[in-house]
C-alpha positions as CSV (number, residue, x, y, z in Angstrom):
1,X,-41.0,-13.3,-1.8
2,X,-39.4,-16.0,-3.9
3,X,-35.7,-17.2,-3.5
4,X,-34.8,-16.3,-7.1
5,X,-36.3,-12.9,-6.6
6,X,-34.6,-12.1,-3.3
7,X,-31.0,-12.4,-4.5
8,X,-31.1,-9.5,-7.0
9,X,-33.3,-7.4,-4.7
10,X,-30.6,-8.0,-2.1
11,X,-28.0,-6.7,-4.5
12,X,-30.0,-3.5,-4.9
13,X,-30.1,-3.1,-1.2
14,X,-26.4,-3.8,-0.7
15,X,-25.5,-1.2,-3.4
16,X,-27.8,1.4,-1.9
17,X,-26.3,1.0,1.6
18,X,-22.8,1.1,0.2
19,X,-23.3,4.3,-1.8
20,X,-25.7,6.4,0.3
21,X,-25.4,7.7,3.8
22,X,-28.1,6.3,6.2
23,X,-27.9,9.3,8.5
24,X,-30.5,11.1,6.3
25,X,-33.2,10.1,3.9
26,X,-32.0,9.6,0.4
27,X,-34.1,9.1,-2.8
28,X,-33.7,9.0,-6.5
29,X,-37.0,9.8,-8.2
30,X,-37.1,9.7,-12.0
31,X,-39.9,9.8,-14.7
32,X,-39.3,8.8,-18.3
33,X,-39.3,11.5,-21.0
34,X,-40.1,11.6,-24.6
35,X,-37.7,12.6,-27.4
36,X,-38.3,16.3,-26.6
37,X,-37.5,15.8,-23.0
38,X,-41.1,16.1,-21.8
39,X,-42.3,13.8,-19.0
40,X,-44.4,10.9,-20.4
41,X,-48.1,10.9,-19.7
42,X,-49.2,7.8,-17.8
43,X,-52.7,6.9,-18.7
44,X,-54.4,3.6,-18.1
45,X,-54.9,0.9,-15.5
46,X,-52.3,-0.2,-13.0
47,X,-51.6,-3.5,-11.1
48,X,-49.5,-3.9,-8.0
49,X,-47.2,-6.8,-8.3
50,X,-46.8,-8.7,-5.0
51,X,-44.0,-6.7,-3.3
52,X,-40.7,-8.4,-2.4
53,X,-40.4,-7.4,1.3
54,X,-38.1,-8.8,4.0
55,X,-37.7,-7.5,7.6
56,X,-34.6,-8.4,9.7
57,X,-33.1,-7.9,13.1
58,X,-29.5,-6.6,13.1
59,X,-27.5,-8.3,15.8
60,X,-24.7,-6.7,17.8
61,X,-22.2,-8.2,15.4
62,X,-24.0,-6.7,12.4
63,X,-25.7,-9.9,11.1
64,X,-29.2,-9.4,9.7
65,X,-31.5,-12.2,10.9
66,X,-34.7,-12.4,8.8
67,X,-37.9,-12.4,10.9
68,X,-40.8,-14.2,9.2
69,X,-43.6,-12.8,11.4
70,X,-42.4,-9.3,10.8
71,X,-42.1,-9.9,7.1
72,X,-45.5,-11.5,6.8
73,X,-47.1,-8.5,8.6
74,X,-45.4,-6.1,6.3
75,X,-46.4,-8.0,3.2
76,X,-50.0,-7.4,4.2
77,X,-49.7,-3.8,5.5
78,X,-47.7,-2.4,2.6
79,X,-50.2,-3.4,-0.2
80,X,-53.0,-2.0,1.9
81,X,-51.3,1.3,2.2
82,X,-50.5,1.3,-1.5
83,X,-54.2,0.8,-2.3
84,X,-55.2,3.6,0.0
85,X,-52.7,6.0,-1.7
86,X,-53.7,5.0,-5.2
87,X,-57.4,5.4,-4.4
88,X,-56.8,9.1,-4.7
89,X,-55.2,8.9,-8.2
90,X,-56.9,9.0,-11.6
91,X,-55.5,5.6,-12.6
92,X,-57.9,2.6,-12.6
93,X,-56.5,-0.1,-10.4
94,X,-56.6,-3.8,-11.2
95,X,-56.6,-6.6,-8.7
96,X,-53.2,-7.1,-7.1
97,X,-51.1,-9.8,-8.8
98,X,-49.7,-12.5,-6.4
99,X,-46.5,-14.1,-7.6
100,X,-47.0,-17.9,-7.3
101,X,-44.8,-19.4,-4.6
102,X,-43.8,-22.2,-7.0
103,X,-43.1,-19.9,-9.9
104,X,-40.4,-21.3,-12.2
105,X,-37.7,-18.7,-12.6
106,X,-37.3,-19.9,-16.2
107,X,-41.0,-19.5,-17.0
108,X,-42.2,-16.4,-19.0
109,X,-43.5,-14.8,-15.8
110,X,-40.4,-15.7,-13.9
111,X,-38.2,-14.1,-16.5
112,X,-40.3,-10.9,-16.5
113,X,-39.8,-10.6,-12.7
114,X,-36.1,-11.3,-12.9
115,X,-35.6,-8.9,-15.9
116,X,-37.3,-6.1,-14.0
117,X,-35.0,-6.7,-11.1
118,X,-32.0,-6.5,-13.4
119,X,-33.2,-3.3,-14.9
120,X,-33.9,-1.8,-11.5
121,X,-30.4,-2.7,-10.4
122,X,-29.0,-1.0,-13.5
123,X,-30.9,2.2,-12.8
124,X,-29.8,2.1,-9.2
125,X,-26.2,1.8,-10.2
126,X,-26.5,4.9,-12.4
127,X,-28.4,6.8,-9.7
128,X,-26.2,6.0,-6.7
129,X,-23.0,6.5,-8.7
130,X,-23.8,10.2,-8.8
131,X,-25.2,10.1,-12.3
132,X,-28.9,10.5,-13.1
133,X,-30.8,7.4,-14.0
134,X,-30.9,8.6,-17.6
135,X,-29.3,8.1,-20.9
136,X,-28.5,10.7,-23.6
137,X,-31.0,10.9,-26.5
138,X,-29.1,10.1,-29.7
139,X,-30.8,13.0,-31.6
140,X,-31.2,15.8,-29.1
141,X,-28.3,15.0,-26.8
142,X,-30.7,15.6,-23.9
143,X,-30.8,13.2,-20.9
144,X,-33.6,10.7,-20.9
145,X,-34.6,7.9,-18.6
146,X,-34.6,5.2,-21.3
147,X,-35.0,1.7,-19.9
148,X,-37.2,-1.1,-21.1
149,X,-38.1,-4.7,-20.3
150,X,-39.0,-5.4,-23.9
151,X,-42.2,-6.8,-25.5
152,X,-42.1,-9.9,-23.3
153,X,-44.1,-8.1,-20.6
154,X,-47.2,-8.6,-22.8
155,X,-47.7,-11.9,-20.9
156,X,-48.1,-10.0,-17.6
157,X,-50.6,-7.6,-19.2
158,X,-52.6,-10.6,-20.4
159,X,-52.5,-12.1,-16.9
160,X,-53.5,-8.9,-15.1
161,X,-55.5,-6.9,-17.6
162,X,-53.5,-3.8,-16.6
163,X,-51.6,-1.3,-18.7
164,X,-48.9,-0.6,-16.0
165,X,-47.3,-2.8,-13.4
166,X,-45.9,-1.5,-10.1
167,X,-42.9,-3.5,-8.8
168,X,-41.5,-3.0,-5.3
169,X,-38.5,-4.4,-3.4
170,X,-37.9,-3.4,0.2
171,X,-35.5,-4.6,2.9
172,X,-36.2,-3.2,6.4
173,X,-34.0,-3.9,9.4
174,X,-34.1,-3.1,13.1
175,X,-31.1,-2.9,15.4
176,X,-31.0,-4.8,18.7
177,X,-30.0,-3.0,21.9
178,X,-26.5,-4.5,21.5
179,X,-26.1,-3.2,18.0
180,X,-27.3,0.2,19.0
181,X,-24.7,0.3,21.8
182,X,-21.9,-0.7,19.4
183,X,-23.0,2.0,16.9
184,X,-23.0,4.7,19.6
185,X,-19.6,3.7,21.0
186,X,-18.1,3.6,17.5
187,X,-19.4,7.0,16.7
188,X,-18.0,8.4,20.0
189,X,-14.7,6.8,19.3
190,X,-14.6,8.4,15.8
191,X,-15.6,11.8,17.2
192,X,-12.7,11.6,19.7
193,X,-10.4,11.0,16.7
194,X,-11.9,13.8,14.8
195,X,-13.7,11.6,12.2
196,X,-17.1,10.3,11.5
197,X,-17.5,6.5,11.8
198,X,-20.9,4.8,11.6
199,X,-21.0,1.0,11.5
200,X,-24.7,1.2,10.8
201,X,-27.8,-0.1,12.5
202,X,-31.3,-0.5,11.3
203,X,-32.2,0.8,7.8
204,X,-35.0,0.9,5.3
205,X,-34.1,0.5,1.7
206,X,-36.5,0.1,-1.3
207,X,-36.7,0.3,-5.1
208,X,-39.9,0.8,-7.1
209,X,-40.5,0.8,-10.8
210,X,-43.6,1.5,-12.9
211,X,-43.6,-0.4,-16.2
212,X,-45.8,0.1,-19.2
213,X,-47.0,-3.4,-20.1
214,X,-47.9,-2.3,-23.6
215,X,-44.3,-1.4,-24.5
216,X,-42.1,-2.7,-21.7
217,X,-40.7,0.8,-20.9
218,X,-39.9,1.7,-17.3
219,X,-41.8,5.0,-17.1
220,X,-41.0,5.8,-13.5
221,X,-38.4,4.8,-10.9
222,X,-37.7,5.6,-7.3
223,X,-35.1,4.4,-4.8
224,X,-35.4,5.1,-1.1
225,X,-32.7,4.8,1.6
226,X,-33.6,5.7,5.1
227,X,-32.1,5.2,8.5
228,X,-35.6,4.9,10.1
229,X,-39.0,3.6,9.3
230,X,-41.2,0.7,10.4
231,X,-43.3,-1.6,8.3
232,X,-44.5,-3.6,11.2
233,X,-47.6,-1.4,11.9
234,X,-50.2,0.4,9.8
235,X,-48.8,3.9,10.5
236,X,-45.3,2.9,9.6
237,X,-46.4,1.2,6.4
238,X,-48.2,4.3,5.3
239,X,-45.1,6.4,5.9
240,X,-43.0,3.9,3.9
241,X,-45.5,3.9,1.0
242,X,-45.5,7.7,1.0
243,X,-41.7,7.7,0.6
244,X,-41.6,4.8,-1.9
245,X,-44.3,6.2,-4.2
246,X,-43.5,9.9,-3.9
247,X,-43.7,11.5,-7.3
248,X,-45.3,8.5,-9.0
249,X,-47.1,9.9,-12.1
250,X,-50.5,8.3,-11.4
């Protein structure tokens, strides 16, 4: 996506990889609740904001090298799979919103995108730190997912005509043969010493948020960390979307 968008999305990815094991799928799925602790009802239209997706090849030395043709393919396949999945929901879908390539990060729209990334990172930190992505309700003392982008999101509602916006950030990497060999050898060496060592190979990490554009509230959040997955083909894209949007209240 855009340079200013990629930095914070990359921070989410780095945090996820550092805090969650890639040997098994990991997810944090949360829906906002009201003051009584009941899940909020999500009613209205939804728009898919152009997803921030980047695919890379992990070299033997562990360096992630972005692959433009892979990323371009994924940026087409992923939205298609989202549209197919949401076709079975009750929510009315608005036309996808493409973030302008020359979007000024200091513009109203640029600030909305950056703010959502900052909030998503905050929720990720709570989730991956072992705590729920929630806060305590001041009156009831019960945990609530209580995060908001504020009233400034009204501009996005005006631009899209939607009641909710779905934001997505994904980083997908694939290991070279050399990296796979290094990983296997390292794990074998660790096993010989009676410990588990994994230098990592390819991985698929993503964060999704559903934001109420009438209030700015984040009504749903999911974080996905997997050691496998492939956004380079239609089947793989559908599998990733199924994981990313699992539990979305639409």
